[in-house]
N, C-alpha and C positions, 0 to 999 in steps of 0.2 A: 657451574660443578665444580670447575678449575678456580674461581674468584671467592671463593668459599672463605668466611672469615679466617679461619688458619694460613691455607694459604699451600699449606704445605706437602712437597710431593718427593715420590722416592723413598728410601729407606728410612727407618725411624730414627739410627744414628745420626744420619745429614741433615744439616739445615738448607737443606733445596726450598725457594719460596719464589710461586709464581706469580711474576707483577703483571704482565697481562696478558689478553688473549681476545686475539682477534681474528679476522676474518679475511684473508688476500684473496679478492675477486677480480683482480688484474688480467688476469692468465685465461686463457680457454679454460684450466682447470682449476677450481678451486683449492682454497688451501686453510687449514686453521693453523694460526699461527700461537705460541706460548712462549710468551717471553718469562727466562726464569735468572734467580738471582742464588748466589751458594754463600753462605753464610759466611762461609771462610775466605771468602776471598769476594766481597760486596762492591768490589771496583768491575766483575768482568758481569756483562749481560750475555746470558746464551740463550740462542732462540733452537725451537724445534718446529720443524711443518708436518704436515698430516696432511693428505690429500680427504680432497672433499667432493668426488665425482659424483655424478647426476641420482645414483643408486642413495645416496645420503638425504636428496632432498625432503623435507617436510609432508610434501604432499603423497610422498610415496611409504609414508612412514606413517605405524599406526600412533605410534609412541614416540615423540620429536624428541624425547631425552635418550633413548637409545643410542644415539653416531654419538652425543656426549658422553656418555657411559664406555663406549668404544674407544673413543679419542683419552678419555683418560686412563683405562687400561694398557693403551697402547706407549704411552706418556711412562707409566711407572715401570713397564716393561725396559721401554729404551735405558732409563735411568738406572734400575736394577739387575735386568739381566746382559746390558751392555747395547751400546757403546757408552753410554755412562754419561758427564759431561767431562768436556777435552779438558787435559792437566795447564794445556797453556790457552791464554788468551788475549786478546788485544782489548784493553781498556776503550779504546777510541771507535768500537764496532760492534755489532753482535757476533760472536763468535757462534757459529749453528754446527750439530752436530745430528 
């Protein structure tokens, strides 16, 4: 869902694009990682994490797209309602929000 053709998220007037989506399964709790670029600051890479606890396992869901819809909505809320993308960024690393 986040890697659809236009990959744009957030407010319509802003140019924030999804660059990559991945699952971080390294720790005891998995997390969905979404990497974003702001069109007005293309040198900055922003990262957003969403915890994927056991309740989001495909085996426990009738609709496997439900977690994707919830994650997409939460990302939109983080961008529109706050905290939004940080004003400062380090072009050498991912700036998490």
